[in-house]
Each structure stands twice: as C-alpha cells, then as structure tokens.
N, CA, C and O of each residue as an XYZ file, in Angstrom:
276
protein
N       0.949     13.869    -13.384
C       0.477     12.959    -12.349
C       0.668     13.631    -10.993
O       1.714     14.228    -10.736
N      -0.329     13.536    -10.135
C      -0.251     14.213     -8.844
C       0.688     13.472     -7.893
O       0.897     12.264     -8.008
N       1.237     14.222     -6.967
C       2.156     13.655     -5.967
C       1.434     12.614     -5.122
O       2.019     11.579     -4.801
N       0.159     12.864     -4.748
C      -0.611     11.927     -3.936
C      -0.763     10.592     -4.662
O      -0.619      9.531     -4.054
N      -1.054     10.645     -5.963
C      -1.211      9.420     -6.734
C       0.102      8.649     -6.781
O       0.115      7.429     -6.619
N       1.204      9.356     -7.000
C       2.510      8.705     -7.040
C       2.832      8.055     -5.703
O       3.355      6.942     -5.665
N       2.527      8.737     -4.609
C       2.766      8.185     -3.282
C       1.935      6.927     -3.062
O       2.447      5.922     -2.571
N       0.661      6.980     -3.423
C      -0.200      5.814     -3.241
C       0.245      4.653     -4.108
O       0.198      3.502     -3.673
N       0.674      4.938     -5.325
C       1.146      3.868     -6.213
C       2.394      3.216     -5.617
O       2.541      1.995     -5.655
N       3.280      4.029     -5.071
C       4.478      3.491     -4.434
C       4.144      2.677     -3.201
O       4.729      1.618     -2.973
N       3.211      3.166     -2.409
C       2.790      2.426     -1.222
C       2.123      1.113     -1.603
O       2.370      0.080     -0.982
N       1.283      1.158     -2.621
C       0.583     -0.055     -3.054
C       1.575     -1.136     -3.452
O       1.341     -2.318     -3.203
N       2.674     -0.740     -4.062
C       3.683     -1.712     -4.480
C       4.258     -2.474     -3.291
O       4.701     -3.614     -3.438
N       4.253     -1.848     -2.113
C       4.805     -2.485     -0.921
C       3.893     -3.568     -0.349
O       4.359     -4.435      0.391
N       2.604     -3.532     -0.677
C       1.677     -4.501     -0.079
C       0.886     -5.325     -1.095
O       0.161     -6.247     -0.721
N       1.023     -4.996     -2.367
C       0.239     -5.658     -3.415
C       0.358     -7.183     -3.343
O      -0.658     -7.878     -3.334
N       1.570     -7.705     -3.292
C       1.757     -9.157     -3.275
C       1.143     -9.793     -2.029
O       0.538    -10.863     -2.107
N       1.300     -9.131     -0.880
C       0.724     -9.662      0.357
C      -0.800     -9.697      0.281
O      -1.422    -10.680      0.685
N      -1.393     -8.637     -0.233
C      -2.851     -8.600     -0.370
C      -3.323     -9.744     -1.266
O      -4.259    -10.467     -0.927
N      -2.672     -9.895     -2.396
C      -3.102    -10.909     -3.358
C      -2.865    -12.314     -2.836
O      -3.584    -13.237     -3.218
N      -1.878    -12.502     -1.974
C      -1.646    -13.793     -1.336
C      -2.746    -14.079     -0.306
O      -3.161    -15.227     -0.146
N      -3.210    -13.053      0.381
C      -4.268    -13.209      1.384
C      -5.659    -13.339      0.762
O      -6.576    -13.867      1.391
N      -5.812    -12.861     -0.465
C      -7.112    -12.858     -1.151
C      -6.963    -13.513     -2.527
O      -6.964    -12.828     -3.550
N      -6.833    -14.854     -2.544
C      -6.633    -15.538     -3.828
C      -7.770    -15.241     -4.814
O      -8.935    -15.157     -4.425
N      -7.420    -15.087     -6.067
C      -8.408    -14.823     -7.107
C      -8.833    -13.370     -7.199
O      -9.714    -13.024     -7.986
N      -8.213    -12.522     -6.400
C      -8.558    -11.107     -6.385
C      -7.266    -10.303     -6.450
O      -6.245    -10.721     -5.904
N      -7.306     -9.169     -7.103
C      -6.101     -8.339     -7.167
C      -6.266     -7.102     -6.280
O      -7.378     -6.712     -5.924
N      -5.149     -6.510     -5.943
C      -5.156     -5.277     -5.166
C      -5.911     -4.200     -5.922
O      -6.650     -3.419     -5.323
N      -5.729     -4.154     -7.243
C      -6.417     -3.154     -8.061
C      -7.929     -3.364     -8.071
O      -8.684     -2.395     -8.145
N      -8.386     -4.635     -7.995
C      -9.826     -4.906     -7.891
C     -10.384     -4.228     -6.637
O     -11.400     -3.535     -6.684
N      -9.699     -4.445     -5.527
C     -10.147     -3.860     -4.257
C     -10.092     -2.345     -4.311
O     -10.996     -1.672     -3.815
N      -9.034     -1.799     -4.911
C      -8.896     -0.339     -5.019
C     -10.048      0.258     -5.829
O     -10.590      1.301     -5.462
N     -10.420     -0.394     -6.918
C     -11.541      0.105     -7.735
C     -12.859      0.048     -6.970
O     -13.666      0.974     -7.042
N     -13.072     -1.040     -6.238
C     -14.316     -1.157     -5.460
C     -14.381     -0.143     -4.323
O     -15.467      0.208     -3.863
N     -13.230      0.325     -3.874
C     -13.184      1.276     -2.759
C     -13.940      2.559     -3.069
O     -14.371      3.260     -2.153
N     -14.107      2.875     -4.343
C     -14.809      4.114     -4.689
C     -16.306      4.031     -4.402
O     -16.967      5.064     -4.294
N     -16.851      2.818     -4.276
C     -18.290      2.703     -4.004
C     -18.633      1.743     -2.865
O     -19.808      1.593     -2.530
N     -17.651      1.100     -2.272
C     -17.900      0.159     -1.182
C     -17.201      0.630      0.090
O     -15.981      0.792      0.122
N     -17.990      0.842      1.126
C     -17.415      1.300      2.392
C     -16.438      0.255      2.943
O     -15.373      0.609      3.450
N     -16.794     -1.021      2.844
C     -15.919     -2.077      3.353
C     -14.577     -2.078      2.623
O     -13.521     -2.166      3.250
N     -14.626     -1.980      1.294
C     -13.382     -1.966      0.533
C     -12.600     -0.676      0.742
O     -11.369     -0.686      0.704
N     -13.292      0.425      0.961
C     -12.612      1.696      1.241
C     -11.817      1.570      2.546
O     -10.671      2.015      2.621
N     -12.419      0.969      3.561
C     -11.719      0.779      4.835
C     -10.581     -0.222      4.691
O      -9.508     -0.033      5.263
N     -10.810     -1.281      3.932
C      -9.768     -2.273      3.695
C      -8.592     -1.639      2.957
O      -7.436     -1.874      3.309
N      -8.882     -0.847      1.948
C      -7.842     -0.145      1.187
C      -7.052      0.784      2.102
O      -5.823      0.822      2.047
N      -7.761      1.529      2.941
C      -7.104      2.437      3.887
C      -6.178      1.658      4.823
O      -5.059      2.092      5.099
N      -6.649      0.509      5.307
C      -5.841     -0.308      6.220
C      -4.579     -0.837      5.535
O      -3.497     -0.824      6.122
N      -4.722     -1.299      4.300
C      -3.557     -1.796      3.568
C      -2.573     -0.668      3.282
O      -1.362     -0.883      3.334
N      -3.068      0.521      2.983
C      -2.158      1.653      2.757
C      -1.450      2.048      4.057
O      -0.305      2.499      4.024
N      -2.116      1.884      5.186
C      -1.481      2.168      6.480
C      -0.337      1.187      6.731
O       0.725      1.576      7.217
N      -0.557     -0.078      6.400
C       0.517     -1.072      6.521
C       1.672     -0.688      5.603
O       2.838     -0.751      5.995
N       1.340     -0.295      4.388
C       2.368      0.101      3.424
C       3.151      1.314      3.924
O       4.371      1.370      3.769
N       2.464      2.277      4.516
C       3.133      3.469      5.035
C       4.090      3.102      6.165
O       5.188      3.650      6.259
N       3.670      2.177      7.020
C       4.541      1.720      8.111
C       5.775      1.025      7.536
O       6.888      1.225      8.023
N       5.577      0.210      6.503
C       6.714     -0.466      5.865
C       7.650      0.556      5.224
O       8.871      0.431      5.320
N       7.076      1.565      4.571
C       7.895      2.599      3.929
C       8.718      3.351      4.969
O       9.887      3.660      4.737
N       8.112      3.641      6.105
C       8.831      4.339      7.165
C       9.974      3.483      7.697
O      11.070      3.988      7.941
N       9.722      2.195      7.876
C      10.764      1.290      8.362
C      11.901      1.180      7.339
O      13.074      1.173      7.713
N      11.558      1.096      6.066
C      12.591      1.034      5.024
C      13.416      2.315      4.993
O      14.638      2.270      4.853
N      12.754      3.442      5.123
C      13.444      4.727      5.118
C      14.398      4.840      6.305
O      15.517      5.335      6.169
N      13.946      4.381      7.457
C      14.771      4.417      8.664
C      15.995      3.520      8.494
O      17.105      3.891      8.875
N      15.783      2.341      7.922
C      16.893      1.413      7.709
C      17.891      1.995      6.706
O      19.102      1.869      6.889
N      17.390      2.626      5.656
C      18.271      3.233      4.655
C      19.065      4.390      5.271
O      20.228      4.602      4.929
N      18.435      5.130      6.174
C      19.136      6.236      6.848
C      20.279      5.721      7.694
O      21.357      6.315      7.728
N      20.042      4.611      8.380
C      21.105      4.024      9.212
C      22.273      3.558      8.358
O      23.435      3.774      8.702
N      21.951      2.922      7.249
C      22.997      2.427      6.349
C      23.805      3.588      5.783
O      25.032      3.516      5.705
N      23.122      4.656      5.388
C      23.804      5.821      4.823
C      24.706      6.491      5.869
O      25.746      7.053      5.525
N      24.308      6.432      7.131
C      25.089      7.071      8.194
C      26.360      6.305      8.536
O      27.289      6.856      9.126
N      26.393      5.047      8.166
C      27.575      4.226      8.517
C      28.743      4.474      7.622
O      29.796      3.860      7.796
C-alpha cells in the first residue's frame, strides 16, 4: 500500500463522521468514488481532506506539547 493512500485513509478518518452528518444518506466513500469523474466532488473531497490535514496538524501539535511536559 502506498504512503499517499495510507495518509489519505488516515485523514479521511478524521472527517468521515462530520461529512456524513452534513450529508445525510451519503457516505464519505460515495463522494470519494465520485471524485474520480465529478469536478464538484473532486473539489469537495479536496476541501474535506484540507480540513482533515488541519485537524491532524492540530492534534500533532497538541501531542507534542503533552510529550514535552
């Protein structure tokens, strides 16, 4: 499995529940699959991954502070 895929899977886990709460009746994986042929879903997927990356950075920063104490 490629490192990029593992990173995206980890990032997706950070926003999957929020996406599905905002889009009832639809799953994050549905949107991810449509992203391969839909420009709108590709942009939506990119935006959700950006949110996930920001959350991952914040979690990493918080963990660093805790480890330093």
